[in-house]
VOPAGU-2260 file (C-alpha; in pm, 1 decimal, decimal comma):
REM VOPAGU-2260
SITE   aa  ch    i         X         Y         Z
SITE  MET   A    0    8088,2   10126,5    9997,4
SITE  SER   A    1    8128,7   10290,4    9595,3
SITE  ALA   A    2    7974,7   10174,6    9307,0
SITE  GLY   A    3    8271,7   10408,3    9185,5
SITE  SER   A    4    8518,3   10130,9    9253,1
SITE  VAL   A    5    8347,6    9870,1    9014,5
SITE  CYS   A    6    8658,3    9723,9    8798,4
SITE  LEU   A    7    8727,0    9814,7    8443,6
SITE  ASP   A    8    8554,2    9569,7    8193,1
SITE  GLU   A    9    8738,6    9317,4    7984,9
SITE  GLN   A   10    8654,9    9572,7    7658,2
SITE  THR   A   11    8728,1    9879,5    7827,7
SITE  MET   A   12    9075,4    9754,7    7931,6
SITE  LEU   A   13    9135,1    9647,5    7582,6
SITE  ASP   A   14    9033,4    9948,1    7446,3
SITE  PHE   A   15    9303,8   10098,3    7672,0
SITE  LEU   A   16    9562,0    9966,0    7590,6
SITE  ALA   A   17    9452,1    9996,5    7217,8
SITE  GLY   A   18    9448,2   10391,7    7247,7
SITE  SER   A   19    9118,4   10332,1    7136,8
SITE  LEU   A   20    8917,9   10471,4    7414,6
SITE  GLY   A   21    8763,8   10837,9    7361,9
SITE  ARG   A   22    8869,1   11141,8    7582,8
SITE  ASP   A   23    8646,3   11141,6    7808,9
SITE  ALA   A   24    8636,8   10753,5    7884,3
SITE  ARG   A   25    9001,2   10736,7    7893,5
SITE  SER   A   26    8972,3   11035,1    8165,2
SITE  LYS   A   27    8781,9   10806,8    8370,5
SITE  ALA   A   28    8961,8   10486,5    8289,3
SITE  LEU   A   29    9296,1   10657,2    8450,2
SITE  GLY   A   30    9116,4   10782,5    8734,4
SITE  HIS   A   31    8980,5   10446,7    8837,7
SITE  ILE   A   32    9323,3   10270,3    8740,4
SITE  ASP   A   33    9521,9   10516,1    8973,3
SITE  GLY   A   34    9334,1   10387,1    9253,8
SITE  CYS   A   35    9332,0   10041,9    9200,5
SITE  GLU   A   36    9584,7    9773,9    9249,3
SITE  ASP   A   37    9377,7    9507,7    9074,4
SITE  CYS   A   38    9325,7    9671,4    8766,1
SITE  ARG   A   39    9669,7    9773,3    8732,4
SITE  ALA   A   40    9826,4    9418,4    8790,5
SITE  VAL   A   41    9516,8    9290,0    8499,2
SITE  LEU   A   42    9661,2    9584,2    8278,8
SITE  ALA   A   43   10013,5    9479,0    8334,1
SITE  SER   A   44    9945,5    9131,8    8292,5
SITE  LEU   A   45    9761,5    9170,3    7948,1
SITE  ALA   A   46   10026,5    9384,7    7802,2
SITE  SER   A   47   10295,7    9162,8    7886,9
SITE  GLN   A   48   10053,4    8861,9    7660,5
SITE  ARG   A   49   10031,4    9133,7    7388,9
SITE  ARG   A   50   10384,3    9200,8    7394,3
SITE  ARG   A   51   10423,3    8808,5    7298,1
SITE  SER   A   52   10119,1    8742,6    7062,7
SITE  SER   A   53   10065,6    8863,8    6701,7
SITE  ALA   A   54    9700,4    8899,7    6755,9
SITE  PRO   A   55    9504,8    9299,7    6732,1
SITE  ALA   A   56    9515,4    9474,7    7087,0
SITE  THR   A   57    9163,4    9430,1    7102,1
SITE  THR   A   58    9125,7    9056,1    7073,4
SITE  PRO   A   59    9016,5    8936,7    7411,0
SITE  VAL   A   60    9236,8    8748,9    7627,0
SITE  PRO   A   61    9030,1    8429,2    7785,2
SITE  SER   A   62    9304,3    8344,9    8044,6
SITE  LEU   A   63    9273,2    8667,0    8200,7
SITE  PHE   A   64    8880,6    8702,5    8170,6
SITE  GLN   A   65    8658,8    8444,3    8254,7
SITE  PRO   A   66    8258,5    8372,7    8178,0
SITE  THR   A   67    8079,0    8574,1    8498,8
SITE  GLN   A   68    7968,8    8311,9    8729,5
SITE  ALA   A   69    7637,3    8326,7    8868,5
SITE  LEU   A   70    7658,4    8475,1    9222,0
SITE  PRO   A   71    7453,4    8309,0    9510,4
SITE  GLN   A   72    7175,8    8474,9    9709,7
SITE  LEU   A   73    7230,5    8548,7   10086,4
SITE  GLY   A   74    6864,6    8536,4   10277,1
SITE  ARG   A   75    6711,9    8848,0   10106,2
SITE  TYR   A   76    6995,7    9016,7    9908,9
SITE  ARG   A   77    7065,5    8898,1    9566,6
SITE  LEU   A   78    7426,8    8932,4    9521,0
SITE  GLU   A   79    7527,1    9107,5    9166,6
SITE  GLN   A   80    7872,9    9155,2    9116,3
SITE  LYS   A   81    8200,1    9098,0    9312,2
SITE  LEU   A   82    8367,5    9419,9    9398,9
SITE  PRO   A   83    8787,3    9481,5    9439,7
SITE  ALA   A   84    8865,7    9261,2    9771,1
SITE  GLY   A   85    8864,9    9486,1   10092,9
SITE  GLY   A   86    9126,5    9395,7   10312,6
SITE  MET   A   87    8943,9    9167,0   10536,3
SITE  GLY   A   88    8667,4    9032,6   10336,3
SITE  GLU   A   89    8485,2    8986,9    9980,1
SITE  VAL   A   90    8256,5    9262,4    9880,8
SITE  TYR   A   91    7961,2    9235,2    9679,1
SITE  LEU   A   92    7710,3    9520,7    9474,4
SITE  ALA   A   93    7372,7    9351,1    9565,6
SITE  THR   A   94    6994,9    9427,4    9557,3
SITE  GLN   A   95    6805,9    9421,7    9889,4
SITE  LEU   A   96    6476,1    9233,5    9824,6
SITE  GLY   A   97    6159,5    9258,9    9955,2
SITE  PRO   A   98    5732,1    9214,1    9937,0
SITE  GLY   A   99    5611,1    9302,2    9656,2
SITE  GLY   A  100    5902,0    9337,1    9404,6
SITE  PHE   A  101    6070,6    9571,4    9635,6
SITE  GLU   A  102    6429,9    9632,1    9553,1
SITE  ARG   A  103    6693,5    9834,4    9668,6
SITE  PRO   A  104    7043,8    9846,5    9565,0
SITE  CYS   A  105    7331,0    9811,5    9852,8
SITE  VAL   A  106    7634,5    9616,1    9957,1
SITE  VAL   A  107    7739,8    9294,9   10109,6
SITE  LYS   A  108    8038,4    9266,5   10294,5
SITE  MET   A  109    8182,8    8912,3   10448,3
SITE  PRO   A  110    8473,9    8830,6   10626,7
SITE  TYR   A  111    8718,1    8552,5   10427,0
SITE  GLU   A  112    8653,5    8199,5   10576,6
SITE  GLY   A  113    8897,6    8044,8   10794,3
SITE  ASP   A  114    9041,6    8362,6   10983,7
SITE  PRO   A  115    8909,4    8400,0   11338,9
SITE  GLU   A  116    9082,3    8728,9   11368,9
SITE  LEU   A  117    8942,2    8885,0   11069,0
SITE  VAL   A  118    8595,8    8747,2   11159,6
SITE  LYS   A  119    8664,3    8920,1   11513,0
SITE  LEU   A  120    8733,3    9251,6   11327,7
SITE  PHE   A  121    8414,7    9191,7   11084,3
SITE  PHE   A  122    8162,5    9188,3   11443,9
SITE  ALA   A  123    8352,6    9507,5   11534,6
SITE  GLU   A  124    8308,8    9661,6   11272,3
SITE  ALA   A  125    7944,7    9590,2   11242,3
SITE  LYS   A  126    7908,6    9685,1   11588,5
SITE  ALA   A  127    8085,6    9997,6   11583,4
SITE  LEU   A  128    7834,0   10090,6   11252,9
SITE  ALA   A  129    7564,8   10008,3   11474,0
SITE  SER   A  130    7630,0   10248,4   11720,0
SITE  VAL   A  131    7638,7   10541,7   11495,4
SITE  GLU   A  132    7366,0   10676,3   11337,4
SITE  HIS   A  133    7437,5   10974,7   11109,4
SITE  PRO   A  134    7396,0   11116,6   10778,5
SITE  ASN   A  135    7764,6   11137,3   10733,8
SITE  VAL   A  136    7845,3   10773,0   10823,1
SITE  ALA   A  137    7751,4   10470,1   10594,5
SITE  ARG   A  138    7463,7   10300,0   10722,0
SITE  VAL   A  139    7416,3    9961,6   10821,0
SITE  LEU   A  140    7088,6    9770,2   10703,4
SITE  GLU   A  141    7143,3    9425,8   10859,2
SITE  LEU   A  142    7393,5    9216,8   11000,1
SITE  GLY   A  143    7297,0    8853,5   10917,6
SITE  GLU   A  144    7426,0    8520,6   10860,8
SITE  GLU   A  145    7354,3    8246,6   10574,6
SITE  ASP   A  146    7523,6    7877,7   10602,2
SITE  ASP   A  147    7686,9    7990,2   10913,0
SITE  ARG   A  148    7865,0    8291,0   10715,0
SITE  PRO   A  149    7812,4    8639,1   10879,9
SITE  PHE   A  150    7733,5    8891,2   10640,9
SITE  LEU   A  151    7706,4    9318,0   10670,8
SITE  ALA   A  152    7439,7    9486,4   10412,2
SITE  MET   A  153    7534,7    9864,6   10398,3
SITE  GLU   A  154    7391,3   10118,7   10212,6
SITE  LEU   A  155    7536,4   10172,6    9842,1
SITE  ILE   A  156    7723,4   10508,9    9819,7
SITE  VAL   A  157    7712,0   10606,6    9434,3
SITE  GLY   A  158    8041,0   10781,2    9416,5
SITE  LYS   A  159    8389,5   10823,9    9440,7
SITE  SER   A  160    8631,9   10788,9    9746,7
SITE  LEU   A  161    8830,4   11101,1    9829,8
SITE  LYS   A  162    9158,8   10879,8    9672,4
SITE  GLU   A  163    9017,3   10896,2    9343,4
SITE  VAL   A  164    8896,6   11271,9    9353,3
SITE  ILE   A  165    9270,5   11343,4    9445,7
SITE  ALA   A  166    9402,1   11145,0    9211,3
SITE  GLU   A  167    9205,2   11313,4    8926,0
SITE  TYR   A  168    9329,3   11672,9    9038,1
SITE  ARG   A  169    9674,5   11563,5    9117,6
SITE  ARG   A  170    9706,5   11389,3    8772,2
SITE  GLU   A  171    9633,0   11737,3    8588,8
SITE  ARG   A  172    9833,2   11932,9    8856,2
SITE  LEU   A  173    9522,7   12120,1    8978,4
SITE  VAL   A  174    9396,3   12124,8    9351,4
SITE  VAL   A  175    9070,5   12077,2    9484,6
SITE  PRO   A  176    8858,5   12448,5    9507,0
SITE  LEU   A  177    8918,7   12596,5    9847,9
SITE  PRO   A  178    8536,5   12600,0    9951,3
SITE  ALA   A  179    8496,5   12236,6    9846,2
SITE  ALA   A  180    8807,9   12101,3   10029,3
SITE  LEU   A  181    8704,1   12278,9   10338,5
SITE  GLU   A  182    8322,0   12147,8   10334,9
SITE  VAL   A  183    8438,1   11828,9   10280,3
SITE  VAL   A  184    8664,0   11776,5   10579,9
SITE  ARG   A  185    8359,0   11946,9   10749,9
SITE  GLN   A  186    8109,1   11650,7   10670,6
SITE  ALA   A  187    8411,7   11438,8   10743,9
SITE  ALA   A  188    8464,1   11559,7   11119,2
SITE  LEU   A  189    8024,6   11599,9   11159,3
SITE  GLY   A  190    8067,6   11193,2   11075,2
SITE  LEU   A  191    8361,0   11135,7   11290,2
SITE  GLY   A  192    8230,7   11362,3   11558,3
SITE  ALA   A  193    7907,2   11130,6   11581,7
SITE  ALA   A  194    8113,2   10810,8   11592,5
SITE  HIS   A  195    8354,5   10954,2   11870,0
SITE  ALA   A  196    8026,8   11056,7   12093,7
SITE  ALA   A  197    7845,5   10738,9   12014,0
SITE  VAL   A  198    7710,1   10546,9   12341,3
SITE  ASP   A  199    7567,0   10196,9   12475,0
SITE  ARG   A  200    7245,8   10139,6   12599,1
SITE  ARG   A  201    7318,2   10264,5   12941,2
SITE  GLY   A  202    7418,0   10612,8   12787,5
SITE  GLU   A  203    7793,0   10550,3   12834,2
SITE  SER   A  204    8073,8   10679,2   12614,8
SITE  LEU   A  205    8160,1   10362,6   12368,7
SITE  GLU   A  206    8492,4   10598,7   12367,4
SITE  LEU   A  207    8490,4   10488,3   11962,5
SITE  ILE   A  208    8765,0   10577,3   11750,3
SITE  HIS   A  209    8830,9   10549,3   11342,6
SITE  ARG   A  210    9177,3   10454,7   11380,6
SITE  ASP   A  211    9174,9   10426,3   10976,9
SITE  VAL   A  212    9107,2   10790,1   10851,9
SITE  SER   A  213    9179,1   10821,3   10512,6
SITE  PRO   A  214    9111,0   10947,9   10156,1
SITE  ASN   A  215    9007,9   10579,1   10088,2
SITE  ASN   A  216    8761,8   10549,7   10372,0
SITE  LEU   A  217    8638,0   10893,3   10296,2
SITE  MET   A  218    8317,3   10841,4   10029,1
SITE  LEU   A  219    8225,3   11129,8    9854,2
SITE  ALA   A  220    7828,1   11088,8    9699,9
SITE  ARG   A  221    7760,2   11236,0    9366,2
SITE  ASP   A  222    7481,7   11484,9    9560,7
SITE  GLY   A  223    7780,3   11593,1    9746,3
SITE  VAL   A  224    7695,8   11419,9   10064,3
SITE  VAL   A  225    8038,2   11267,8   10234,3
SITE  LYS   A  226    8019,3   10917,4   10420,9
SITE  VAL   A  227    8293,2   10777,6   10636,1
SITE  ILE   A  228    8300,0   10413,6   10576,6
SITE  ASP   A  229    8508,7   10130,1   10704,4
SITE  PHE   A  230    8517,0   10058,7   11076,0
SITE  GLY   A  231    8689,7    9773,7   11041,2
SITE  LEU   A  232    8986,3    9889,9   11251,8
SITE  ALA   A  233    8822,7   10070,5   11496,1
SITE  ARG   A  234    8850,4   10071,9   11866,2
SITE  SER   A  235    8622,6   10112,2   12099,5
SITE  LYS   A  236    8569,0   10043,4   12528,1
SITE  HIS   A  237    8398,3    9710,3   12473,3
SITE  GLY   A  238    8551,6    9584,4   12138,1
SITE  GLU   A  239    8897,5    9489,0   12034,2
SITE  LYS   A  240    9183,5    9578,3   12185,7
SITE  THR   A  241    9539,8    9622,4   12058,4
SITE  GLU   A  242    9850,8    9503,2   12244,0
SITE  ALA   A  243   10060,1    9763,0   12362,1
SITE  GLY   A  244   10320,8    9826,7   12066,6
SITE  VAL   A  245   10093,7    9719,3   11776,5
SITE  VAL   A  246    9939,6    9951,8   11556,2
SITE  LYS   A  247    9676,7    9905,2   11294,8
SITE  GLY   A  248    9546,9   10155,6   11035,2
SITE  THR   A  249    9685,0   10276,4   10715,5
SITE  PRO   A  250   10072,6   10397,7   10769,7
SITE  ARG   A  251   10034,8   10702,9   10495,6
SITE  TYR   A  252    9789,6   10866,1   10762,3
SITE  PHE   A  253    9924,1   10758,5   11101,9
SITE  SER   A  254    9925,9   11015,3   11375,7
SITE  PRO   A  255   10269,4   11019,2   11551,0
SITE  GLU   A  256   10099,9   10798,0   11875,4
SITE  GLN   A  257    9944,8   10568,5   11636,4
SITE  ALA   A  258   10277,9   10516,7   11446,4
SITE  LYS   A  259   10459,8   10474,2   11794,7
SITE  GLY   A  260   10214,5   10206,2   11897,6
SITE  ALA   A  261   10110,4   10434,2   12223,3
SITE  PRO   A  262    9736,3   10448,3   12364,1
SITE  LEU   A  263    9486,8   10666,2   12165,4
SITE  ASP   A  264    9206,5   10904,4   12201,9
SITE  ALA   A  265    8984,2   11087,8   11938,9
SITE  ARG   A  266    9279,2   11365,5   11834,7
SITE  THR   A  267    9448,0   11057,6   11682,5
SITE  ASP   A  268    9094,3   11105,2   11404,4
SITE  ILE   A  269    9163,5   11467,1   11403,9
SITE  PHE   A  270    9553,8   11422,8   11304,0
SITE  SER   A  271    9460,6   11165,4   11019,5
SITE  LEU   A  272    9188,8   11436,8   10884,9
SITE  GLY   A  273    9424,7   11728,6   10935,8
SITE  LEU   A  274    9637,4   11456,7   10635,7
SITE  VAL   A  275    9326,6   11458,1   10447,3
SITE  LEU   A  276    9261,9   11817,0   10442,9
SITE  TYR   A  277    9615,1   11873,6   10351,4
SITE  GLU   A  278    9630,9   11617,4   10039,1
SITE  LEU   A  279    9284,2   11842,5    9950,9
SITE  LEU   A  280    9480,5   12180,8    9933,1
SITE  THR   A  281    9789,4   12064,9    9764,7
SITE  SER   A  282    9722,5   11748,7    9573,4
SITE  GLU   A  283   10056,3   11620,5    9757,3
SITE  ARG   A  284   10053,5   11361,4   10029,5
SITE  ALA   A  285   10205,8   11457,9   10348,6
SITE  TYR   A  286   10404,1   11168,1   10388,0
SITE  ASP   A  287   10552,6   11081,2   10032,6
SITE  ASP   A  288   10760,3   10758,2   10130,2
SITE  GLU   A  289   10670,0   10494,9    9983,1
SITE  SER   A  290   10764,9   10175,3   10200,1
SITE  ALA   A  291   10567,1   10119,2   10536,1
SITE  PRO   A  292   10873,5   10122,1   10792,1
SITE  ALA   A  293   10965,4   10434,1   10603,2
SITE  LEU   A  294   10610,2   10608,6   10646,7
SITE  VAL   A  295   10585,4   10485,7   11030,3
SITE  MET   A  296   10882,0   10655,0   11134,5
SITE  ARG   A  297   10799,3   10948,7   10935,9
SITE  ALA   A  298   10460,5   10940,4   11100,5
SITE  ALA   A  299   10611,4   10906,0   11455,7
SITE  ARG   A  300   10801,9   11206,8   11407,0
SITE  GLY   A  301   10477,7   11402,6   11264,3
SITE  ASP   A  302   10666,6   11526,1   10974,3
SITE  VAL   A  303   10435,2   11703,7   10814,7
SITE  PRO   A  304   10541,7   11964,7   10572,2
SITE  ARG   A  305   10514,1   12286,0   10708,6
SITE  ASP   A  306   10533,0   12560,4   10452,3
SITE  ARG   A  307   10221,0   12719,8   10338,6
SITE  PRO   A  308   10161,4   12748,5    9953,8
SITE  ASP   A  309   10064,3   13071,6    9809,3
SITE  HIS   A  310    9718,3   12983,4    9753,4
SITE  VAL   A  311    9643,7   12875,9   10085,0
SITE  PRO   A  312    9508,6   13141,6   10299,6
SITE  PRO   A  313    9687,2   13191,0   10655,3
SITE  ARG   A  314    9360,8   13126,6   10863,3
SITE  VAL   A  315    9353,6   12781,8   10632,1
SITE  TRP   A  316    9711,0   12670,0   10694,2
SITE  LYS   A  317    9704,5   12757,3   11077,9
SITE  LEU   A  318    9388,3   12539,8   11139,3
SITE  LEU   A  319    9562,1   12273,4   10951,5
SITE  ALA   A  320    9886,1   12278,1   11149,6
SITE  ARG   A  321    9688,8   12221,6   11450,1
SITE  CYS   A  322    9512,3   11967,6   11340,5
SITE  THR   A  323    9863,0   11796,6   11279,4
SITE  GLU   A  324   10041,2   11926,4   11574,2
SITE  LEU   A  325   10293,8   11627,6   11723,7
SITE  GLU   A  326   10158,0   11654,5   12055,6
SITE  PRO   A  327    9788,4   11522,0   12080,7
SITE  ARG   A  328    9700,6   11813,4   12403,1
SITE  ARG   A  329    9828,2   12070,6   12122,3
SITE  ARG   A  330    9562,7   11998,8   11905,8
SITE  PHE   A  331    9195,9   12054,6   11863,0
SITE  PRO   A  332    9053,7   11868,4   12199,0
SITE  SER   A  333    8771,3   11710,5   11962,3
SITE  MET   A  334    8588,9   11688,0   11633,4
SITE  ALA   A  335    8374,8   11957,5   11775,3
SITE  ALA   A  336    8628,4   12212,2   11829,6
SITE  LEU   A  337    8753,2   12144,1   11478,2
SITE  LEU   A  338    8441,4   12218,0   11377,9
SITE  ASP   A  339    8440,3   12521,7   11516,1
SITE  ALA   A  340    8727,7   12650,9   11390,7
SITE  LEU   A  341    8625,7   12541,0   11027,4
SITE  ASP   A  342    8310,9   12719,2   11066,5
SITE  GLU   A  343    8531,8   13051,9   11103,6
SITE  VAL   A  344    8768,2   13006,5   10835,9
SITE  ALA   A  345    8504,1   12845,4   10574,1
SITE  GLY   A  346    8325,4   13100,1   10349,4
SITE  PRO   A  347    7966,9   13097,7   10259,1
SITE  GLY   A  348    7866,3   12827,7    9980,0
SITE  GLY   A  349    8047,6   12463,5   10114,9
SITE  PRO   A  350    7757,7   12234,6   10054,2
SITE  ALA   A  351    7676,2   12380,3    9683,4
SITE  ALA   A  352    8101,2   12344,5    9634,8
SITE  ALA   A  353    8103,1   12012,6    9751,5
SITE  ALA   A  354    7791,6   11903,7    9532,6
SITE  ALA   A  355    7960,5   12080,7    9180,0
SITE  LEU   A  356    8322,8   11891,2    9296,3
SITE  ALA   A  357    8096,6   11564,5    9328,8
SITE  ALA   A  358    7906,4   11612,0    8991,6
SITE  ARG   A  359    8164,4   11786,1    8791,1
SITE  SER   A  360    8519,6   11624,3    8852,6
SITE  ALA   A  361    8522,3   11378,8    8566,8
SITE  LYS   A  362    8453,8   11669,4    8317,5
SITE  ALA   A  363    8655,6   11903,3    8491,2
SITE  MET   A  364    8947,9   11653,7    8461,4
SITE  VAL   A  365    8897,2   11689,4    8090,1
SITE  GLU   A  366    8791,9   12040,4    8056,9
SITE  GLY   A  367    8961,6   12219,8    8367,5
SITE  GLN   A  368    8671,1   12379,3    8476,9
SITE  GLU   A  369    8565,0   12366,2    8832,8
SITE  THR   A  370    8917,2   12364,0    8930,3
SITE  GLN   A  371    9197,5   12574,5    9046,3
SITE  PRO   A  372    9518,0   12580,6    8912,9
SITE  VAL   A  373    9832,9   12485,3    9153,2
SITE  ALA   A  374   10108,6   12698,7    8968,2
SITE  ALA   A  375   10178,4   12816,8    9300,7
SITE  LEU   A  376   10286,5   12471,6    9454,7
SITE  SER   A  377   10644,3   12522,2    9399,7
SITE  SER   A  378   10621,1   12873,9    9561,8
SITE  ARG   A  379   10620,0   12831,9    9948,8
SITE  THR   A  380   10583,3   13101,9   10222,1
SITE  ARG   A  381   10663,8   12992,7   10589,9
SITE  ARG   A  382   10343,8   12946,2   10796,1
């Protein structure tokens, strides 16, 4: 989970509306607002109240901002701050406590109460994560229970989601530098490959697939390490079985077979990761429709743009095209095969490029450094 996902506080929102934020602070706030529906909703409500009020723009609005209430403690985890809600439960910034004054920041997730289906998915995520031990997958600290309510403690990833990173570049009509884009996808493929290779206690494959690979579920830590998060919709041999025709995940990043409700294997994650690579390379979404039904129909056709932008090398575009083939049999057969192909097209300095992307992206959005212009986006060549 991300510390970068913490919502804007009251004063920042007020200063944002009043136009009194400094250049850097305003750029940072815009980056968060672009990817946070909660903050956009509060800002819209706040702006509406301001239009009906004669009070100065920086006057607090008590109806929107209530005093923070003390949060409970779950066993050895002290809840510090509620983060924007996830799709299946509540998420908190927390501190893990231990003997001798030991403290470690972490994230605690709890399923919404009263929904057996969400509790079932919650345990499925915990089991999936527990079976994968890899530097590019978010690490589980503990699955516990307090007052008959389960919770999952996970490592805190200090950084940004790829959704936030790409949004910053898109807003300034820039694209992520090619070495960083390829390194980010390489690390994500390593994490997903570890998940696909996970085995049970008897050494038998769990047949684990993520099913929700998207920029929002790939975190870029501030040291340049990419972490795959949110296995809430993961499917395994011993886990949740989806009924025929039922689709789960984020429609904008569906594979064709996922959109059709067809049987899935690891190649569905390869397709979705290919869509993430497309966004990194172009700062555009492969499926630009807005409604869920339109996105599902587009995904079912595998309707990914095939015209290569001039700034993307042909070998890289060929790799992307193979990831996003309509028929699974025409894609890379595994994450290992994709990694081999990435090694062939990527130049030296990938890890350093990803670290630079993580450390300097906010500054880059303001000063135009460490980024690659996309004047060529309007000029595309047939692959």
